[in-house]
Backbone as XML, in Angstrom:
<?xml version="1.0"?>
<chain id="A" units="angstrom">
  <residue number="1" name="MET">
    <atom name="N" x="-80.427" y="-7.731" z="-11.706"/>
    <atom name="CA" x="-79.165" y="-8.203" z="-11.164"/>
    <atom name="C" x="-78.476" y="-7.041" z="-10.450"/>
  </residue>
  <residue number="2" name="ASN">
    <atom name="N" x="-78.021" y="-7.287" z="-9.216"/>
    <atom name="CA" x="-77.272" y="-6.273" z="-8.478"/>
    <atom name="C" x="-75.821" y="-6.276" z="-8.927"/>
  </residue>
  <residue number="3" name="ILE">
    <atom name="N" x="-75.282" y="-5.093" z="-9.072"/>
    <atom name="CA" x="-73.875" y="-4.936" z="-9.434"/>
    <atom name="C" x="-73.092" y="-4.679" z="-8.154"/>
  </residue>
  <residue number="4" name="LEU">
    <atom name="N" x="-72.036" y="-5.440" z="-7.931"/>
    <atom name="CA" x="-71.170" y="-5.244" z="-6.777"/>
    <atom name="C" x="-70.151" y="-4.176" z="-7.102"/>
  </residue>
  <residue number="5" name="GLU">
    <atom name="N" x="-70.079" y="-3.153" z="-6.264"/>
    <atom name="CA" x="-69.106" y="-2.089" z="-6.486"/>
    <atom name="C" x="-67.841" y="-2.371" z="-5.685"/>
  </residue>
  <residue number="6" name="VAL">
    <atom name="N" x="-66.718" y="-2.399" z="-6.387"/>
    <atom name="CA" x="-65.410" y="-2.622" z="-5.787"/>
    <atom name="C" x="-64.575" y="-1.375" z="-6.043"/>
  </residue>
  <residue number="7" name="GLU">
    <atom name="N" x="-64.197" y="-0.697" z="-4.960"/>
    <atom name="CA" x="-63.441" y="0.545" z="-5.062"/>
    <atom name="C" x="-62.050" y="0.329" z="-4.473"/>
  </residue>
  <residue number="8" name="LEU">
    <atom name="N" x="-61.070" y="0.480" z="-5.295"/>
    <atom name="CA" x="-59.685" y="0.245" z="-4.915"/>
    <atom name="C" x="-58.979" y="1.575" z="-4.711"/>
  </residue>
  <residue number="9" name="CYS">
    <atom name="N" x="-58.331" y="1.723" z="-3.562"/>
    <atom name="CA" x="-57.566" y="2.947" z="-3.327"/>
    <atom name="C" x="-56.307" y="2.905" z="-4.177"/>
  </residue>
  <residue number="10" name="MET">
    <atom name="N" x="-56.125" y="3.923" z="-4.982"/>
    <atom name="CA" x="-54.959" y="4.000" z="-5.858"/>
    <atom name="C" x="-54.030" y="5.141" z="-5.449"/>
  </residue>
  <residue number="11" name="GLY">
    <atom name="N" x="-54.228" y="5.668" z="-4.229"/>
    <atom name="CA" x="-53.328" y="6.681" z="-3.699"/>
    <atom name="C" x="-51.924" y="6.113" z="-3.574"/>
  </residue>
  <residue number="12" name="SER">
    <atom name="N" x="-50.931" y="6.969" z="-3.531"/>
    <atom name="CA" x="-49.539" y="6.506" z="-3.565"/>
    <atom name="C" x="-49.204" y="5.537" z="-2.440"/>
  </residue>
  <residue number="13" name="SER">
    <atom name="N" x="-49.721" y="5.752" z="-1.244"/>
    <atom name="CA" x="-49.428" y="4.873" z="-0.117"/>
    <atom name="C" x="-50.011" y="3.476" z="-0.337"/>
  </residue>
  <residue number="14" name="CYS">
    <atom name="N" x="-51.292" y="3.402" z="-0.626"/>
    <atom name="CA" x="-51.948" y="2.101" z="-0.845"/>
    <atom name="C" x="-51.417" y="1.403" z="-2.093"/>
  </residue>
  <residue number="15" name="PHE">
    <atom name="N" x="-51.167" y="2.169" z="-3.126"/>
    <atom name="CA" x="-50.668" y="1.604" z="-4.380"/>
    <atom name="C" x="-49.319" y="0.940" z="-4.157"/>
  </residue>
  <residue number="16" name="ALA">
    <atom name="N" x="-48.427" y="1.633" z="-3.428"/>
    <atom name="CA" x="-47.091" y="1.103" z="-3.166"/>
    <atom name="C" x="-47.117" y="-0.088" z="-2.205"/>
  </residue>
  <residue number="17" name="ARG">
    <atom name="N" x="-48.088" y="-0.126" z="-1.317"/>
    <atom name="CA" x="-48.168" y="-1.204" z="-0.315"/>
    <atom name="C" x="-48.832" y="-2.471" z="-0.836"/>
  </residue>
  <residue number="18" name="GLY">
    <atom name="N" x="-49.340" y="-2.463" z="-2.034"/>
    <atom name="CA" x="-49.889" y="-3.706" z="-2.562"/>
    <atom name="C" x="-51.092" y="-3.588" z="-3.467"/>
  </residue>
  <residue number="19" name="ASN">
    <atom name="N" x="-51.713" y="-2.425" z="-3.549"/>
    <atom name="CA" x="-52.904" y="-2.336" z="-4.390"/>
    <atom name="C" x="-52.589" y="-2.387" z="-5.882"/>
  </residue>
  <residue number="20" name="ALA">
    <atom name="N" x="-51.338" y="-2.153" z="-6.247"/>
    <atom name="CA" x="-50.967" y="-2.341" z="-7.653"/>
    <atom name="C" x="-51.127" y="-3.817" z="-8.017"/>
  </residue>
  <residue number="21" name="GLN">
    <atom name="N" x="-50.648" y="-4.704" z="-7.138"/>
    <atom name="CA" x="-50.783" y="-6.145" z="-7.360"/>
    <atom name="C" x="-52.234" y="-6.593" z="-7.174"/>
  </residue>
  <residue number="22" name="ALA">
    <atom name="N" x="-52.929" y="-5.991" z="-6.200"/>
    <atom name="CA" x="-54.334" y="-6.330" z="-5.968"/>
    <atom name="C" x="-55.155" y="-6.058" z="-7.232"/>
  </residue>
  <residue number="23" name="LEU">
    <atom name="N" x="-54.881" y="-4.950" z="-7.891"/>
    <atom name="CA" x="-55.594" y="-4.608" z="-9.121"/>
    <atom name="C" x="-55.404" y="-5.700" z="-10.166"/>
  </residue>
  <residue number="24" name="GLU">
    <atom name="N" x="-54.189" y="-6.195" z="-10.304"/>
    <atom name="CA" x="-53.914" y="-7.268" z="-11.263"/>
    <atom name="C" x="-54.704" y="-8.527" z="-10.908"/>
  </residue>
  <residue number="25" name="HIS">
    <atom name="N" x="-54.742" y="-8.878" z="-9.616"/>
    <atom name="CA" x="-55.495" y="-10.054" z="-9.162"/>
    <atom name="C" x="-56.983" y="-9.894" z="-9.475"/>
  </residue>
  <residue number="26" name="ILE">
    <atom name="N" x="-57.524" y="-8.722" z="-9.178"/>
    <atom name="CA" x="-58.947" y="-8.472" z="-9.391"/>
    <atom name="C" x="-59.297" y="-8.554" z="-10.874"/>
  </residue>
  <residue number="27" name="GLU">
    <atom name="N" x="-58.541" y="-7.865" z="-11.697"/>
    <atom name="CA" x="-58.831" y="-7.859" z="-13.135"/>
    <atom name="C" x="-58.763" y="-9.269" z="-13.721"/>
  </residue>
  <residue number="28" name="ALA">
    <atom name="N" x="-57.746" y="-10.034" z="-13.333"/>
    <atom name="CA" x="-57.608" y="-11.400" z="-13.836"/>
    <atom name="C" x="-58.764" y="-12.275" z="-13.364"/>
  </residue>
  <residue number="29" name="TYR">
    <atom name="N" x="-59.149" y="-12.143" z="-12.099"/>
    <atom name="CA" x="-60.253" y="-12.924" z="-11.536"/>
    <atom name="C" x="-61.571" y="-12.604" z="-12.247"/>
  </residue>
  <residue number="30" name="LEU">
    <atom name="N" x="-61.871" y="-11.325" z="-12.405"/>
    <atom name="CA" x="-63.118" y="-10.930" z="-13.048"/>
    <atom name="C" x="-63.178" y="-11.425" z="-14.490"/>
  </residue>
  <residue number="31" name="GLU">
    <atom name="N" x="-62.071" y="-11.303" z="-15.191"/>
    <atom name="CA" x="-62.023" y="-11.717" z="-16.591"/>
    <atom name="C" x="-62.144" y="-13.236" z="-16.717"/>
  </residue>
  <residue number="32" name="SER">
    <atom name="N" x="-61.374" y="-13.984" z="-15.943"/>
    <atom name="CA" x="-61.376" y="-15.440" z="-16.079"/>
    <atom name="C" x="-62.691" y="-16.070" z="-15.620"/>
  </residue>
  <residue number="33" name="ASN">
    <atom name="N" x="-63.414" y="-15.398" z="-14.736"/>
    <atom name="CA" x="-64.688" y="-15.923" z="-14.251"/>
    <atom name="C" x="-65.896" y="-15.248" z="-14.900"/>
  </residue>
  <residue number="34" name="LYS">
    <atom name="N" x="-65.626" y="-14.438" z="-15.902"/>
    <atom name="CA" x="-66.683" y="-13.742" z="-16.662"/>
    <atom name="C" x="-67.635" y="-12.980" z="-15.736"/>
  </residue>
  <residue number="35" name="LEU">
    <atom name="N" x="-67.041" y="-12.205" z="-14.839"/>
    <atom name="CA" x="-67.804" y="-11.433" z="-13.850"/>
    <atom name="C" x="-67.790" y="-9.938" z="-14.121"/>
  </residue>
  <residue number="36" name="THR">
    <atom name="N" x="-67.257" y="-9.534" z="-15.254"/>
    <atom name="CA" x="-67.135" y="-8.102" z="-15.523"/>
    <atom name="C" x="-68.487" y="-7.405" z="-15.608"/>
  </residue>
  <residue number="37" name="ASP">
    <atom name="N" x="-69.562" y="-8.153" z="-15.866"/>
    <atom name="CA" x="-70.882" y="-7.539" z="-15.907"/>
    <atom name="C" x="-71.560" y="-7.526" z="-14.530"/>
  </residue>
  <residue number="38" name="GLN">
    <atom name="N" x="-70.965" y="-8.212" z="-13.545"/>
    <atom name="CA" x="-71.530" y="-8.275" z="-12.196"/>
    <atom name="C" x="-70.774" y="-7.409" z="-11.192"/>
  </residue>
  <residue number="39" name="VAL">
    <atom name="N" x="-69.585" y="-6.957" z="-11.575"/>
    <atom name="CA" x="-68.732" y="-6.188" z="-10.667"/>
    <atom name="C" x="-68.292" y="-4.905" z="-11.351"/>
  </residue>
  <residue number="40" name="LYS">
    <atom name="N" x="-68.512" y="-3.789" z="-10.674"/>
    <atom name="CA" x="-68.042" y="-2.499" z="-11.168"/>
    <atom name="C" x="-66.762" y="-2.171" z="-10.399"/>
  </residue>
  <residue number="41" name="LEU">
    <atom name="N" x="-65.647" y="-2.167" z="-11.085"/>
    <atom name="CA" x="-64.349" y="-1.887" z="-10.483"/>
    <atom name="C" x="-63.965" y="-0.442" z="-10.758"/>
  </residue>
  <residue number="42" name="SER">
    <atom name="N" x="-63.632" y="0.284" z="-9.700"/>
    <atom name="CA" x="-63.197" y="1.667" z="-9.880"/>
    <atom name="C" x="-62.040" y="1.962" z="-8.936"/>
  </residue>
  <residue number="43" name="GLY">
    <atom name="N" x="-61.247" y="2.936" z="-9.309"/>
    <atom name="CA" x="-60.121" y="3.364" z="-8.490"/>
    <atom name="C" x="-60.378" y="4.742" z="-7.918"/>
  </residue>
  <residue number="44" name="HIS">
    <atom name="N" x="-59.834" y="4.991" z="-6.757"/>
    <atom name="CA" x="-59.956" y="6.285" z="-6.095"/>
    <atom name="C" x="-58.564" y="6.751" z="-5.689"/>
  </residue>
  <residue number="45" name="LEU">
    <atom name="N" x="-58.389" y="8.051" z="-5.641"/>
    <atom name="CA" x="-57.091" y="8.573" z="-5.227"/>
    <atom name="C" x="-56.850" y="8.374" z="-3.742"/>
  </residue>
  <residue number="46" name="CYS">
    <atom name="N" x="-57.921" y="8.334" z="-2.953"/>
    <atom name="CA" x="-57.744" y="8.124" z="-1.517"/>
    <atom name="C" x="-59.070" y="7.702" z="-0.896"/>
  </residue>
  <residue number="47" name="LEU">
    <atom name="N" x="-59.006" y="6.721" z="0.014"/>
    <atom name="CA" x="-60.183" y="6.307" z="0.771"/>
    <atom name="C" x="-60.092" y="6.800" z="2.216"/>
  </residue>
  <residue number="48" name="SER">
    <atom name="N" x="-59.177" y="7.735" z="2.467"/>
    <atom name="CA" x="-59.040" y="8.489" z="3.728"/>
    <atom name="C" x="-58.563" y="7.689" z="4.933"/>
  </residue>
  <residue number="49" name="THR">
    <atom name="N" x="-57.963" y="6.543" z="4.717"/>
    <atom name="CA" x="-57.380" y="5.792" z="5.825"/>
    <atom name="C" x="-55.989" y="5.297" z="5.417"/>
  </residue>
  <residue number="50" name="CYS">
    <atom name="N" x="-55.167" y="6.225" z="4.962"/>
    <atom name="CA" x="-53.859" y="5.894" z="4.386"/>
    <atom name="C" x="-52.975" y="5.070" z="5.323"/>
  </residue>
  <residue number="51" name="SER">
    <atom name="N" x="-52.970" y="5.399" z="6.601"/>
    <atom name="CA" x="-52.088" y="4.698" z="7.535"/>
    <atom name="C" x="-52.506" y="3.254" z="7.762"/>
  </residue>
  <residue number="52" name="GLU">
    <atom name="N" x="-53.712" y="2.898" z="7.324"/>
    <atom name="CA" x="-54.214" y="1.540" z="7.518"/>
    <atom name="C" x="-54.322" y="0.772" z="6.205"/>
  </residue>
  <residue number="53" name="GLY">
    <atom name="N" x="-53.651" y="1.274" z="5.181"/>
    <atom name="CA" x="-53.734" y="0.664" z="3.867"/>
    <atom name="C" x="-52.844" y="-0.545" z="3.723"/>
  </residue>
  <residue number="54" name="PRO">
    <atom name="N" x="-52.976" y="-1.201" z="2.610"/>
    <atom name="CA" x="-53.823" y="-0.905" z="1.474"/>
    <atom name="C" x="-55.309" y="-1.109" z="1.782"/>
  </residue>
  <residue number="55" name="ASN">
    <atom name="N" x="-56.120" y="-0.254" z="1.194"/>
    <atom name="CA" x="-57.558" y="-0.244" z="1.446"/>
    <atom name="C" x="-58.345" y="-0.556" z="0.183"/>
  </residue>
  <residue number="56" name="ILE">
    <atom name="N" x="-59.480" y="-1.223" z="0.404"/>
    <atom name="CA" x="-60.408" y="-1.521" z="-0.682"/>
    <atom name="C" x="-61.815" y="-1.502" z="-0.088"/>
  </residue>
  <residue number="57" name="ARG">
    <atom name="N" x="-62.743" y="-0.921" z="-0.827"/>
    <atom name="CA" x="-64.137" y="-0.896" z="-0.374"/>
    <atom name="C" x="-64.939" y="-1.786" z="-1.322"/>
  </residue>
  <residue number="58" name="ILE">
    <atom name="N" x="-65.609" y="-2.772" z="-0.730"/>
    <atom name="CA" x="-66.379" y="-3.741" z="-1.510"/>
    <atom name="C" x="-67.815" y="-3.703" z="-1.024"/>
  </residue>
  <residue number="59" name="GLY">
    <atom name="N" x="-68.712" y="-3.347" z="-1.899"/>
    <atom name="CA" x="-70.118" y="-3.266" z="-1.532"/>
    <atom name="C" x="-70.369" y="-2.310" z="-0.385"/>
  </residue>
  <residue number="60" name="GLY">
    <atom name="N" x="-69.585" y="-1.241" z="-0.326"/>
    <atom name="CA" x="-69.743" y="-0.231" z="0.714"/>
    <atom name="C" x="-69.002" y="-0.531" z="2.005"/>
  </residue>
  <residue number="61" name="VAL">
    <atom name="N" x="-68.373" y="-1.692" z="2.101"/>
    <atom name="CA" x="-67.637" y="-2.079" z="3.317"/>
    <atom name="C" x="-66.148" y="-1.841" z="3.083"/>
  </residue>
  <residue number="62" name="LEU">
    <atom name="N" x="-65.541" y="-1.038" z="3.949"/>
    <atom name="CA" x="-64.121" y="-0.732" z="3.827"/>
    <atom name="C" x="-63.288" y="-1.829" z="4.482"/>
  </residue>
  <residue number="63" name="HIS">
    <atom name="N" x="-62.339" y="-2.353" z="3.724"/>
    <atom name="CA" x="-61.400" y="-3.364" z="4.222"/>
    <atom name="C" x="-60.019" y="-2.718" z="4.275"/>
  </residue>
  <residue number="64" name="LYS">
    <atom name="N" x="-59.359" y="-2.848" z="5.416"/>
    <atom name="CA" x="-58.048" y="-2.228" z="5.620"/>
    <atom name="C" x="-56.973" y="-3.302" z="5.703"/>
  </residue>
  <residue number="65" name="HIS">
    <atom name="N" x="-55.725" y="-2.902" z="5.439"/>
    <atom name="CA" x="-54.571" y="-3.811" z="5.501"/>
    <atom name="C" x="-54.774" y="-5.025" z="4.588"/>
  </residue>
  <residue number="66" name="VAL">
    <atom name="N" x="-55.344" y="-4.810" z="3.430"/>
    <atom name="CA" x="-55.677" y="-5.910" z="2.526"/>
    <atom name="C" x="-54.434" y="-6.358" z="1.764"/>
  </residue>
  <residue number="67" name="ARG">
    <atom name="N" x="-54.185" y="-7.652" z="1.792"/>
    <atom name="CA" x="-53.083" y="-8.215" z="1.017"/>
    <atom name="C" x="-53.586" y="-8.555" z="-0.383"/>
  </residue>
  <residue number="68" name="PRO">
    <atom name="N" x="-52.763" y="-8.375" z="-1.400"/>
    <atom name="CA" x="-53.199" y="-8.623" z="-2.775"/>
    <atom name="C" x="-53.803" y="-10.014" z="-2.978"/>
  </residue>
  <residue number="69" name="GLU">
    <atom name="N" x="-53.248" y="-11.011" z="-2.292"/>
    <atom name="CA" x="-53.722" y="-12.378" z="-2.490"/>
    <atom name="C" x="-55.078" y="-12.655" z="-1.830"/>
  </residue>
  <residue number="70" name="THR">
    <atom name="N" x="-55.577" y="-11.722" z="-1.010"/>
    <atom name="CA" x="-56.872" y="-11.946" z="-0.360"/>
    <atom name="C" x="-58.024" y="-11.174" z="-1.018"/>
  </residue>
  <residue number="71" name="VAL">
    <atom name="N" x="-57.739" y="-10.325" z="-1.977"/>
    <atom name="CA" x="-58.821" y="-9.528" z="-2.569"/>
    <atom name="C" x="-59.870" y="-10.394" z="-3.255"/>
  </residue>
  <residue number="72" name="VAL">
    <atom name="N" x="-59.454" y="-11.473" z="-3.864"/>
    <atom name="CA" x="-60.405" y="-12.351" z="-4.539"/>
    <atom name="C" x="-61.335" y="-13.006" z="-3.518"/>
  </residue>
  <residue number="73" name="ILE">
    <atom name="N" x="-60.804" y="-13.401" z="-2.365"/>
    <atom name="CA" x="-61.623" y="-13.982" z="-1.294"/>
    <atom name="C" x="-62.690" y="-12.991" z="-0.852"/>
  </residue>
  <residue number="74" name="LEU">
    <atom name="N" x="-62.300" y="-11.734" z="-0.698"/>
    <atom name="CA" x="-63.247" y="-10.695" z="-0.280"/>
    <atom name="C" x="-64.341" y="-10.482" z="-1.324"/>
  </residue>
  <residue number="75" name="ILE">
    <atom name="N" x="-63.970" y="-10.460" z="-2.581"/>
    <atom name="CA" x="-64.936" y="-10.248" z="-3.655"/>
    <atom name="C" x="-65.876" y="-11.444" z="-3.775"/>
  </residue>
  <residue number="76" name="GLU">
    <atom name="N" x="-65.327" y="-12.663" z="-3.729"/>
    <atom name="CA" x="-66.173" y="-13.861" z="-3.800"/>
    <atom name="C" x="-67.200" y="-13.874" z="-2.675"/>
  </residue>
  <residue number="77" name="ALA">
    <atom name="N" x="-66.762" y="-13.559" z="-1.456"/>
    <atom name="CA" x="-67.667" y="-13.549" z="-0.315"/>
    <atom name="C" x="-68.771" y="-12.514" z="-0.514"/>
  </residue>
  <residue number="78" name="ALA">
    <atom name="N" x="-68.406" y="-11.335" z="-0.992"/>
    <atom name="CA" x="-69.400" y="-10.278" z="-1.217"/>
    <atom name="C" x="-70.398" y="-10.682" z="-2.290"/>
  </residue>
  <residue number="79" name="LEU">
    <atom name="N" x="-69.926" y="-11.335" z="-3.334"/>
    <atom name="CA" x="-70.826" y="-11.786" z="-4.394"/>
    <atom name="C" x="-71.823" y="-12.827" z="-3.888"/>
  </residue>
  <residue number="80" name="GLN">
    <atom name="N" x="-71.397" y="-13.614" z="-2.904"/>
    <atom name="CA" x="-72.254" y="-14.655" z="-2.334"/>
    <atom name="C" x="-73.043" y="-14.156" z="-1.124"/>
  </residue>
  <residue number="81" name="GLY">
    <atom name="N" x="-72.797" y="-12.895" z="-0.721"/>
    <atom name="CA" x="-73.494" y="-12.341" z="0.436"/>
    <atom name="C" x="-73.051" y="-12.948" z="1.749"/>
  </residue>
  <residue number="82" name="LYS">
    <atom name="N" x="-71.784" y="-13.365" z="1.812"/>
    <atom name="CA" x="-71.251" y="-14.026" z="3.012"/>
    <atom name="C" x="-70.079" y="-13.229" z="3.572"/>
  </residue>
  <residue number="83" name="GLU">
    <atom name="N" x="-69.714" y="-13.569" z="4.801"/>
    <atom name="CA" x="-68.504" y="-13.015" z="5.411"/>
    <atom name="C" x="-67.303" y="-13.736" z="4.783"/>
  </residue>
  <residue number="84" name="PRO">
    <atom name="N" x="-66.214" y="-13.026" z="4.548"/>
    <atom name="CA" x="-65.037" y="-13.685" z="3.963"/>
    <atom name="C" x="-64.442" y="-14.718" z="4.907"/>
  </residue>
  <residue number="85" name="CYS">
    <atom name="N" x="-63.966" y="-15.810" z="4.341"/>
    <atom name="CA" x="-63.302" y="-16.862" z="5.109"/>
    <atom name="C" x="-61.891" y="-17.016" z="4.567"/>
  </residue>
  <residue number="86" name="TYR">
    <atom name="N" x="-60.923" y="-16.764" z="5.418"/>
    <atom name="CA" x="-59.517" y="-16.830" z="4.986"/>
    <atom name="C" x="-58.908" y="-18.190" z="5.222"/>
  </residue>
  <residue number="87" name="GLY">
    <atom name="N" x="-59.650" y="-19.097" z="5.864"/>
    <atom name="CA" x="-59.154" y="-20.400" z="6.281"/>
    <atom name="C" x="-58.619" y="-21.216" z="5.192"/>
  </residue>
</chain>
């Protein structure tokens, strides 16, 4: 089984712009869907694109300007090997 790596920027800029809430969404989603063994969640102090935050890297793909309510869509798409659909 492949483990999906989800890296959340926890630097002060990204954290203040929404990654604090994104973290809550991710943790709740993983727990309620019993995905904690399929997703490795980690935090980083900086993903080096502060002006374009909040940032999250999912499966090696950097997503910029991520809203907390869309992180689950991004993770679901990555788990299914698809492009995210916001529709």
